Structure formats: structure tokens, C-alpha cells
N, C-alpha and C positions, 0 to 999 in steps of 0.2 A: 911721598908716592910720585913716579916719573914715568909716564906712557913710553914705551919704547916702540910698538909696532901696532898698527891698525889694518886690517884686512877684511874686506866687505864683499859679499856674494850675493847677487840679487837682491840687495838691500834697499829699497826705494829706487831713487835714482841712478842706484849705482851697480854695473853689471859685475865687474871683475876691478877691485880697486885696494892696491896694496900700498900702504904709506907707514915709512918709516918715519920715527921721531925723537928728537933727542935734546940735552939742554939747550936753554938760551932762549932767545925771542924769534918765534915762529909766527909767521903771518899766512892766513890761508885767505886769497883773494879770489872774488869772484862776483859775479853780477847775481842779482836776486835771483832765488828759483832754480839755480845752477846745482845745489846740492851741499853746500858748504855746512849749513846747520846740521845736515843728514849725518856728516861724520860725528858731531857731539852726541846726537841722538843716538847713534850706533855705540859708542862708548858706553851710555848711559843703560842702552838696552843690553850689552854684553854684561855689565856688573849686576844689573838688578832685575833684568828680565822685563815682561810685558808692562808693570807697572810703571816702568820708566820711559815708554814709549807712547807715542800719539797713535790713535786708531785702534784698531783690532789687527788680527795675526794675519788675516788676508790683504790687510792693505799695506802692510811691512814689505809683502812680496813685489818685485820691481813689475811695474806694466809691461807686460809683452814678454816676461818670461815664462817659458814652458809651465803647464801646470803642476809636473811633478819635480820642477827643478829645485835645488837645496838651495835655502835661505840660511846664511850662514855667516857670523862677525866672528873674528878672533882678535884678541887683545892681549899684547905683552907688555906687563909694567913691573918696575922694580918697587919694592916695599922694604925698607928696612935692609936687612942683609941678606933678604931672599929676593929670587925672581919667581915671577907669577905669569902663567897664560891661560885665559880664557878663551873656550870654545864653546858658543851657543848656538843652537838652529831652534827652529819653530816647536821642535819637539824633544828637545834634550839639551844638556848643558854638561861640560866638563872642565875641572880646573886642575891646572898642573903646577908644581912647585919645582924648581931649581932643575928644570930638564928631564925630570924622572919621567919615563914612559908611562907610568901608571897615573891615573888622575888621584887627586886627594878628594875630589867630590865629584860624582858622575850622575847627577839629576839636577831638574830645573831647581827645585826647592833646595836641595843641599848645597849648589853652589852659590845661590842668591844669601842663602845665612851664613855658609862661611865666608863669603867676600864682607858681610857686613860685619862681622865678627874680626877678621883682620883689620880692616879700616876703624873698627870703633865707632862708626857712624851708620845711621840709618840712611835710605835712601834720600830722604829731604835733607837730612844734615849734610849729606855730600854734595847736594846740589846747592844749597845755600853756603858752604863753604869753596868748594873748588870752581864753580860756574857763575857767570856774571853776565847777565845780558842787557840790552838797552831799553827794554820793557821793564827789567828787575831795579834800575838803577833809581827810579823814583819811585818804587813800591810804598816807601814808608811816607812820602808826602802825601800820596794819594788817602793815607788812611787818617782816622781820627785819633785822638790821643790814647783813649784806651785801648784802640785797636793795635797803635804803635807799641804801646807795653807788651799787651798779649802777644804780638810777631816776636819781639827781642826774647821774651821769656820762652816762647815753645823754640825757636830756632836755637838758642842757648841751652836748650835741654831742663830750664827750670820747671818746666810744667811736670818733669818726671817726679820732682818734690810733692807737688800737688797730688798727683797718682799715687805716691806711695802713702800719703796722708789719708786718702780715700781709701786705699785698702787697710789702712791701719784702723779707720773708722768701721769699717767691716769686721775688723779681727775684735773691735772693742764692742761693738754688738753682739756678737757671738761670745764673748768671754762673759759679758754680762748677763745674757741669757742662760749661759751655764752655770753661773755663780748663783743667780735666782732659783735656776731648777733644782740646784745641789740643795739649797737651803730649805727649798719647800719639800724636797723628798727625805729630809731628816725624821725620822720617828721619833714619838714620843716617848722620853725615858721612863715615865711613870707606868705607861702602858708594856712596855719591854720588861719592866721588874714586877709587875702582876703577872705578865704570861710566864716568869720564869718560876715565881712560887706556885702558880695552877699546875705547871708541868711537874714540880717535884711532889706534889700532893698525888697526883695522879700517878706516879711511880710508883707510890707506896702501896694504893689500893691495888694496882695490877699485881704486884708481888704477893700480896695477899691472898688474892683469887687465883693465882697460879699453883700456891701449895695446895689450897683446898681442893682444886680442880685435880690434881696429882693423886691426892689421897682417894678421891672418888674412883679414880680409874683404876688403882691397884687394886680396889675391893670387886669391882667389876671382871677383872682378870681373873682374880681367885674362883669366883662362881664359876666362870667360864670353864676354867680347867676342871672342875668337877663335874660338869654336866657333859663336857665330851666325849669321854671313853665309852659311855654308855649308846652315846650316838653313833659312834665309830662301830661299836658291836653291832648294833640293829642295822646298820648301812651293808655291813659284809653280809649278814644274813639274808636281807633283802637282795643283795647282788646274785647269792646261790640258787635262792627260790625263783629268782627273773631268769637264769642261766637253765635251770631243767624245765622252766616253762617254754623257753624258747627251742630247747632240744626236742620236747615233746610235740611241738606244731612242726617241727623238721620232720618227726617219726611219722605222724598222722599224714603228713603231705605225700611223704615216700610211699606209704601204704597205698593212698588213693591214687596217685601217679602209676603205680604197678599194678592197680585193680584197671584203670582207664587203658593202659598199653595191653594189657591181656585182652579186654573186650576188642580194641581195634585190630589185634592180630588174627584174631577169630573171624572177624567181618573181612578181612583181607585174604583169607584162606577160601572161603566161600565165594568171593567174587573172582579169584583165580579159575577155580573148577568150572564157573558160568562162562568165563572168557575163553577156556579151551573149546568149549563145545560150541561157541558161535564162531570161533577162528575157521574151523574145518568147513563150514557152509560157505563163506566168504570167500576162501581160496578158491573154489571151483568159479567163481564168476569173473576172478583177475587174472585167468589164465593167458587170455591174448592179449594183454598189456605190454609184454616186452616186445612184440613183434612191431605193434603200433610204435612205440617208441623209436625202434631202429628205422622204422620208414619215415617218421618225422624228421629225424636229422638229417636221411638224404634230401629230403625236400627242404629244408632249411640252407643246405649249402648249395643249392641249385637257386634259391631265391636270392643269397648273396652274390652269386655271379651276375645274374638279372640286373640286379641295382646298380652294380659295378658298370654294366653296359651302358644304362641309361646315364650314369654319371659323366662318362667319356662323351656320349651325344651332347649332352650340354656345354662339357668344355670346349669342343669342336665349336659349336654357334657362337661362344665367348670370343675363342681366339680368332674366328674369321670376323666378328663384328669390330673387334679391336685394330685387326690387319686393315679393314675398310678405312676406319678413321686415321690411322698412320698415313695410308696411302693419299687421303684426302688432304692431311696438313701439308705434306711433301709437295703436292701440286700446287698449293697456295704460299709458298716460300717465295721471297724476292729474289728477282733476276740479280745478277753483276751489274747491268745496265741501271738497274733503280739504285741500288747501293752507292754506285758512283755518282748519280746525280744528287743524290741527298747530301754525300760529303762535300760536294763542290758549292751547293746552296749555303751549307752551314759557314765554310769559309768565306763565300761573298759578304754575308751579314756580319760575321767577326769582323772583316776587315773595314765595313762600312761603321760598325759601332767603334771601333778604335779611332778612327778618324774623326766622327763627330764627337766624342769624349775629349781627345785631345784640342779640339776647336772650343770646347765648352771650359775646360780647365783655363785655356789661355786667355779666353773672354774673362773668367772669376779672377784669375790672377790680375789682369789691369784693371778691372772694377775694385779690388780690393787694395791695389797699390795706390790708384789715384784718391780713393776715400782717405787712406792713410796720410798721403802726402798732404791733402788739403788740412787735416785735423792738425797735422806737425807745423804747417805753414802759419795756419791761423794762432795757434799756442805760442809761437816765436812771434806774431804780430801783437798779441796780447800782452807779452812780457815786455816786449819794445814799448808799448804803449804807457804801459804802468811805469815805465823807467823813465820816460819823455815827460808824463805827467809830473812824478815827484820831483824830477829836476826843474820844470817849470816852476811847480809849488815854492820851491827852495828859493829860486831867483825871485819870484813875488813875494815872499817872506822877507829876502835881506833888501830888495828894493834897488833904487838905481844906484845907491852908496855900496851895494854889497859887491862880494867878490864873484869873479866868473868860474863856475865850477869847473872849469876845464883848464885855464891858465892861471886862476887864483888871482888876478888883478882886478881892481874896481872896476866894474861897468861902465857907470859914468853913462855918457850919451850912446853906447851901445846896448843900453838896456831894453829900448822898444825894439831894436833890431833883433836882437836874440830870442826876445819872446815871440817876435813873429816867424823867426827861422823855426823854433819849435812849435809854433801854432801850425804852419804849413807840414811839419814831419808829422804832427799829430795827426791832420788831415789825411794826409797820405797812407797814414798807419789804417786809420778809419776806412778809407775807401776800398784799401786792398783786405782788410778784414771782413767787410760786408761781401765782397767777391768771394772769397773763400768761404764765409757761412754759407752764400746760397750755392757756392759749389757742392759744400759738405750737403746741404739739404737734398741736391738735386741726385746725390749719389746714395742715398738713404735706400733707395728701391733698385732692385737687379735691371739693368738694361735690357731693352726688348731683343738684343741680340742674344744674350744669353740664355733668356727665357725660352727663346725660338730652338736654340740649341738642346737645351735641358728636354723640351718636349721631342724633338727628333731622337734623343739618346734613350728617352725610355721608350719610344716607340719600336726602334731597334731592338733593345734589350727583351721586351716583350716578344718580337719576331724571331730574335736568336732563341729565347726560350722554347717557342712552337716548334721551330725546324730541329733544334737540338732533340726535343723529346722524340719526333717523328724519326730521327736518323737514328737514335738509341732504340726504338723500336723496330726499325728494318734490321738493324746491325744484330739485336737478339734474335729474331727470326732465321737470320741467316746462319747463326751459330747452331741452329737446331736441325742443320740438314744431315750432318754426319750421325748425330745420336739416332734421328728418325731412321735412317737408313739401316743401322745395325739393329733397330727394335723391329724394323720390318724383316730383315733377313730371320732375325730370331722367331718372330711369330711365324714365318712358313715353316721354319723346322720344325716347330710345334703340332701345326698343322699335320706334317707327314707322321708326326710319333704318335699322335691320337687316331688317326686314320688306321695306323698299323695295328694299334692295340684294339679297335673295334675289330678288324679282320679276323683276329686271334681269338675273341670273345665269343663263347657258344650263345646263343638264342633261344634253347630248348629250356620250359619251364611251366610245369602244372599247377596252376594257381589253386584251381578249385579242388584237385585232390589234396593240395597243402593244408585248405580249408576243413575238408572234412576228416583228415587223420588227427589233426588239432582238437577238433570237436569231440571225437570217440574219446581220445586220451583226457579230456577236461572232465567229461562224463564219469570216467571210471577214477580219477584222484582222490574224490574224497573216501571211496569206499576202500583204496589203497591207504589212505591216513587212518582208516578206521581198524583196517586188517594190522597195520603197525601197533596200533595201540593196544588192540586185544593180544596180540603176541607179547607185548611186554608185560601186562598183567597176567597172564598165563605163566609166563617165565619166573613170577615171584612165588610160586606155590610153596616150593622147597624150601627158600629162603625163610618164608613165614614159618613153616614146621619147625624149622631147628631155632628159630628165636622165640617160639611161644614157651618152652620148657624153663629156661633160667627166669624168665619174667614170672611166671608162677612161684618158684623158688624165692624170689626176692619179695613177693608179696607177702609170703608168710613171716620172713624175716622182719619187716618192716612193722606188723600187726604184734610180734612179741616184745620188740625193742620200747613201743609206746607204752605196752602193759608195765615194763620195769620201771619207767620213768615217773607214772604215776604214782608207783607204790614210794619210789624216794622223796616226792614231792609232799606225800602225806607225812612220812616220818620225820621231816625236817623242823617242824612246829612254829613256822614264820606265819605274823598276823599282821595286817595292815594297820589296825589299830594302836599296836605298841610301837609300830615305825612311827606313826603320825605324834604320838605322846613324846618319845624321845627327839624327833625332829623340832617339836615346839620347844621344849625346855632348852636345846642348845641355841635355835635362833632366838630365845628371851635373852638368854645370857648374852649373846654375841651384841644383841641391840642395846641393851644397857651398857656395855663395853663401850661402844663405837659413841653412844652419848656423851659418855665420860669423857673419851677421848678429843671429842668435837669441843665440849666445853674446856679442857685442857688448852686446845689450839687456839681458841678464842681468847683464853686468859693472856696466853703468851703473846697473841697478835696486839693484844691490849698494852701490855708490857713492853714490846717494842714501840709500838706508837707512842707511849708516855715517854721512852727514851729518846724518840724522835722529835716530839716537842720541846724536850729539854734543849737538844742540839738545835732545832730552828729558833729557838728563844738567844740561844747564845750567838747564831748566826746574824740574827737582826742586830744584836748589840755590836759584834764586829763589823757589819755593812755600815750601821751609823756611825761609827767611828771612823771608818774610812772613807765616807761622803762629806763627814766634818773636815776630814785633812784634806779632801780634793776642794772642797769649796774655801778653804783659806787658800788655798795654791791659785785657783781662779782667781780670787780679790788679789792677789799680788801681781798675777800676769797682768791684770785689768790696770792696776795703778801703774805698771811699767809703759804700759802701751799708750797710756792716758799723758806720762812723763817724756815719751818719745815724740808724740805728736806735736807737745809743745815745743820740744828741742826743735822739730822739723820746720815748724812755723817760726820761730826764731831765725832760722837759718834762712828761710826763704825771703824775710823782710830783711836781713843784712847783704844777702846777694843783689835785692832788688836796689838797695841803698848806695852799693859799690858799683852797680852796673853802669850808670849814666857816666858818672866822673871817669872810670875806666875807658868807656867806649870812646868818650871825648878826648881823652890822652890818645888813643889809639889813632882815632880819625884826624887829629890835629897832624900828628908824624907824616900821615900819608899826604895831607893836604899840603903841609911845607914843601914836600918833594914834588907834587904835582904843578905846584905854582911858582919853583924855584924862589921860595921866600917870600912872595908877593903877598900870599896870607899864611898867617903863622898858627891860626887857632880856629878849631871849629867848635862851638859851645853847643851843648844839647840842655833847653830848658825843661823844666818838670813834665812837658807833655813830650818829652823825646822829638821836639821841633828842633830844627839844624840853623845854627845863625853863624856867620863869618863873621871873624873879627879882623879888621885892617886897623893895622899898630893898636890894638888893643881896643878899638871902639867898635861896635857892632854896625855891620854894614845893612843897613835898612832895604835896600834895593840891588838886586843883583841880576846880571845878565842870565839869558837861557845856558851860555857855555859855562859860567860861573857856577851855575845850579847843577849842572852836569857834572863839573869836576868836583863840587861839595859831595853830591851824590856818591860819585866814585870812592871818594876817600871814606865814605861813610859805609859803602858796601864792602870795602876791602878790609875796614876794620872788624865789621861783623865776621866776615870770613876768618880775619886772623883769631878773633876771640873763638868761634865757633872751633877752629881746628886745635886751640890750645886746650879747651875744655874736653875735647875728645882725646888728648895727648898724641896729636897726630902734626909734625911741623907742616906748615904751608909751604910744601916744596913745588905744588903745581898750581898753576890759575890759568884759566880759560875766560876768556873774555870775547863775548858775541854782538857786535855791532854795537858798541859802546859810544861810538863819537857822536852821533846824534846831532846836535845842534852847534858843535864846537867849532870853532874857524880853524884854519890852516894851522896857524901857530899853536893853537890847543892841542891840536891834533899831533904834532910833530913834537910839543912838549911832552904829551901822555907817553909816546913811544918812546922819547929819550929816557924819561922816568923809569919805565918797565926796564929798559936797557941797564939804566944804572941801579936797580933794585935786585940785582941778581944774587945778591946774598941774601934776600928774603924769598925770591922767588926764583929757583934755579930752572925751572922750566914755563915758560910764559906761551900762551897759545892765544894769538889774538885774529877772530874772524872778521872780514870787514869786506864792503864792496867799494871801499875809497881806494883807489888807485895810488894815489899822490904820495900816501905814506909808506909805499915798499921800499923805498930805501933804508929807512931805519931799521928794518928787520935783519936779524941774522941768517934767516932762511925764508923764501918765498914758496909757497905752495900754490899754484894757477889751478882752480876748480873752474870748469867750463862744462857746456851742455851741447852734446851732439844731437844736433834737432833731427838729422837723418836716420840715426840710430836709436834716438829716445834714450841715451843713458849719459850720465855723467862722465866727465872726462877730468884725471888729475895728473899734473905734471909738475915738477921742479922748475923755477925759473932759474936763469943762470947766474947763481950765487957762489955755486961749486960744482964739482964734479959730480955729484950724488943726482941720480933721477929717480923718479918715482913712477912704477908702472899703472895704467889704468886700464 
């Protein structure tokens, strides 16, 4: 794997950083806190997402970046014969291959899973292989003996064998439980054979009962066939008798109805004659009614005209009141001078508000800028103090015989002087830091001038709201002038129309005469209704006489028909006793047939159940055979899993036995290269403790630099072994602040070694704050921090013509 390009947008300190990388030894140099290690974190985050980053999603976003700004990391790398490009944001991720515009994975989980499969490494394996930091060099030295073995077993993937054995153990338990359950579920063979014999006996008995029931059913059906013809004859005779009785009842009903109709018609004829006599007397009393009705119609028309005149008077009053209201509203409308004064007042208040708002914004901008400047400068002083403190600690640790961190020469007599210079610089930094701390505390609260400006702005906003509302009210009233004038003219025209209608409407109307005529008509109306009823009754006399003659003939015919039906019913010879005897005989035969049929059904059901019992016994035997075969198969699988578990245990033992010598051999090769042959071997004891061999003899006491060299060689050997186990060549190596306590010669030796190992590590990226090793790199990338903008800067130092945009 080789990294080709890294682009960051709003990722921690980096606002817009675009870094192109290539083969060879690349040095990323810059002070602590500038954002060097953030570049490595961005690589890991692009490949494995949030589990590979520090903090939470929100801490990844650059401080000072807009809330909705896009956080994005783009990583381009080569792996085997293919080119890949990852684009990851806080909410999504995409993976592209060989320049194809369509991604091969387009979600956070899918990209992480695809990268893991491409590299053949989990996140931990990737970091343990390609990444090495200063704190990780001595990671094994701080462990106990069992912890070292567990660490190597875990990072080399041997723990996966134990996990496989755990899964095998679970599978063995499941197989053993299945085998035991199958054996326990096997039925007793003697019980199955007894059940088969009982089922056969039951079949024989059921077949005999079936034959006897069939014979009884045939006998019952024969008796039923003999009784049924007599029953059918008596049924037909009864139906005829019932029909004649029904016809007789109809004939009797027709005769009774004819008698009733004749009597009713005779009563109607007598009533018509009486109504004709009474009608002559009533007609004389109703003679004045037509004239009264004509007089009433004329009086009602006059009353309608009088009501219309009263309505016009009411309309005239309403229109005059509305007209007075409109004229009053017109009188209260504002004048043009009032409108102009209101507009001028609004403009004055708005201009004052704009001025005060501008002053408030300027004061707030100055306050925020001063507070931000104080925080930025104090943070820069804190970083400067930390760097001075670390530099002083290194000088004190080295002592007077140590080398100067600037010129790399022994301090000697300059030791105390250099410490004094550093102490004075630290005191100056502390004094300036305290000043800016107080300044920050002073700027926590808003200045009084800003508070006064905000109060003036709020007061003017309230005043503007009030004068704007009053101006709007006056403008709305002024807009009503033209509609009110039109309404006034319309109302004046309506007054003239109503007055003209009143002048044309007559005023004569005799209400007393109207009530008197109406009372006379209402007194005669019941008599008129009675006369109308009498006329209808008297008019029915002719129709009643014509209807009476055929009704009498119909009555005679109905009586004759009823007598004939009674004679036919007597001649039929039907008796209810003979009917019941035939019915009982047929019902008894049918009941015996149904009983015989039910017995036959039960016998056949018993026969089917016996057959099913035979089949059930056969199924029990087949199930027992099948379960016995499954139990044998489960026992075979259990034996295979036990054998596989033993094989994996042997494999893990063999791997652990070869791990220590293989790792020692790889580390010794790196040690020889790192020390230019000064040390040839690095030996690991049974507890995985590292020992340097000097001309074949163990070296009991080693310096801090030698310890770092030994740890670096061991760390490179572990990375080489992990890569080989994953099937990936160790083409990329990233080292972060690995120099530690190495002296200048050792640092340069490490750089020269990394340059000479280009066949093993085609691409090496080394991150350091030590500036003196820059001449040993093929390419130098300088990382700084722009305090004013609060962002990291990245640029190429003059090693070639290539530049890196920041």
C-alpha cells in the first residue's frame, strides 16, 4: 500500500489542506500542536471511520468553522494493481476504484467493511503494522510477561484460533445435546411391536362388525320399501281433502263478503237520500258567501299596498341614519398635514435607530475581536511555555556534559547560562500569559458602552414600532376618503329613490272593514264545508243503486258453490286415523333404517381407525429408525469437532513455539541496520524480554538511546510479521515522534537507515518536531500554525519544485 494524496477540509486544525505524497522518505516537521499528528489521524479516519479518531463527531470539526460547514477527508492510495480513493464526511463515505466515477461502496459501514477486506487487516492490525509512535516503542517493556505474550498473540492474529476453538466448543455442546436428545427420544421396540399386533387384531374385529351392520341395513331398507307405497297413497288422499277444505273456506268467505257488501250498499242509499234533503236547507244560508269573498280579495290588495308603504318609510330612516354615519366618518378623516408629520416622524426615528445599531455592531465587533485575540495570544504563550519547559527538562536531564539542542555541541560551561536564559524566557512567557489571562477575564462581560448602545437601540425600536403603527393607522384612514365619498353619493341617491316611491304609493286602507268581512267569511266556512260533504254523499245515490244488483247475484253463486264442495268432501272417504297409522308405520321403518345406517357408519369408522392405528405403528417404527440414524450422524460430527479442537490446540502451541525465534531473527536484522553492525542480535527470552548482544554477549546495561533503538527494531519486526500474516507487503511505514532520547548521531543514523531500507519500505513518512534531521529526507513538508486565523498551514520546503497548498 502507498498513499498518494491526502486532502482535509475543516478537520481539526486544518481548514483546507491538500497534500500529495509519493515514494521515498518524507519528513513532516513542525512544532508540537501545529497539526502534524492530525494528518495521520485523518488517514485513519478516512479508512476506518470514527473508531479510528479521537473524541466525538463534533470535536473533529475545526474550531471556528461555520456550524453547517462540510467536514471532509479525501485519501488516494495504491494497493496492488489498483488505485483507490476514499471520500469520508461526518454523515457519509464513498470508495472509488481506478478512476471510475461510480463508487464501489457508498455508505459509512460499507466503505469501512470494504477497506478492511481490501487490506486484509482490521483497524487494530493496520495501526500495529503501518503506524509507530514514540509512546508505542516501549509498549512491551511496560507489560508483564503474560501481557507481552497476550499482546503478541493478539496483534499477530493468534487469538483468532482461540476464538475458533470457543466456537467449536459451543458447536460441540450443541451436538452433544442433540445426540443425547435423539437417543432419549428413541421409542421402545417392544412397545412398537405390541402396538402393531394390537392394531392388526382391531382391523379384523372392525371388518366383521362392518359386514354385520351392512346386512342389518339391507333388511331395514326392505321393510321401508314395503311401507312407503301405502304412506304415499294416504298422503295424496289427505292433500286432496285439505284442498277441498281450503276451497270450502274460500267459498264461505265469498258468501259472507257478498252479504256484507249488500248490507253496506243499502245503508249508503239511505244516507244519500237524507243528505239530499239536508243540502236544500243549507244552500239558502250560504247565498251571501261569494260576494263576501270578492270584497275580502279587494281589501287584502289594499292591505298589501299599505304594508309596502310602511316598509319604504323604514328603509328611508335606515338610509338617512347610514348617511349621517358616513358624513361623521368623513369629518374625522386625517388631513394631509397630519399625514406628512407622521411620515417625517417615522423617518427621523428610523434614521436614529440605524445610527445606534451601527454603533452597537461596531462596539460588539471590537469586543469580540479583542477577546479572540487575547485567547489566541494566550494559547500561543502556553505552547511556547510548554516547548521551553520540555527543552529545559531535556537540558537538565543531559547535564553539563550534554549537547546543546540548537547547535548540537556539548554545553560545558554554558550549561548554567543556557538554563538562566530559558528561565528568563519562561518568566517572560508567564508574565505575558498572566496579563492575557486577566485580559480574557475582563472581556468575559460586555462593555458598558455596548450595553448602553443596546438599551438605546431597544428604546428606539420600541418608539419606531409605536410611530409606525400610528402612521399606518392614519394612512389606512386616509385611504377611506374616496370610498366614503362614493358611499355618500350612493346613499343620497337611495334617499331620493325611496322618497319618490313614497309619493307614488296610495295611503287609503279600511282595516276595520277588512276584519269584519273576514269574520263573516270564517263564520260561514264550516257551513260551506258541510254543504260540500252533503253534495258528495247525495251524488252517490245513482252509483249505489247500480252496484247493489250484481252484489246480490254474487251472494247466491257463493252459497251454491259452498254446498257443492261439502258434497265432494263427504264422498272422498278420507280419515285422519288411517293417515296417522300409515305415517307411524313408515316412520318406524325409516327409523330402523337410519339406526342400521348409523351402526354401519360407526363400524366403517372403527375400521378406518384400525387401519390408521396400523399406519401409526408403522410410522413410529420409521421415525425410530430415522432418529437412530440421526443420532449416529450427530455422534460422528461430535467426534470430528473434538478432533478439530485438538488440531487447533496443537497449531496454537506450534505457532507460539516458533513466534519467539522468528521475531528475534526479524528484530536482529533491523537492529544490525539501525546500529551499522554495532549490535548484531536482539534476543527474546521466554518472557519476551529484549536483550542486546554485543559480540555475542548479553549487554546488561544499555542507555536510553540504545533502548529506543532496540524497541524500534522490535516494533519494526512486529509490523513486518503482522503484514506477512495478513498477506500484504510492508510497503508503507509511518513513524510519529520516534527519536525520543536518541542523540543527534542516533537520529541521523535512523534517518540514514530508513533511506537505505527503500527495498523494504518504498514509502516512509516520519513525523517529528526535531528540525536538525531535515537534510536526511527526500522531501520535507513543513507544518505550522497561523495564530491569527487559528488554522494549520502546510507547505513544501525547498527540496524540489513541488508545492503543497494549505
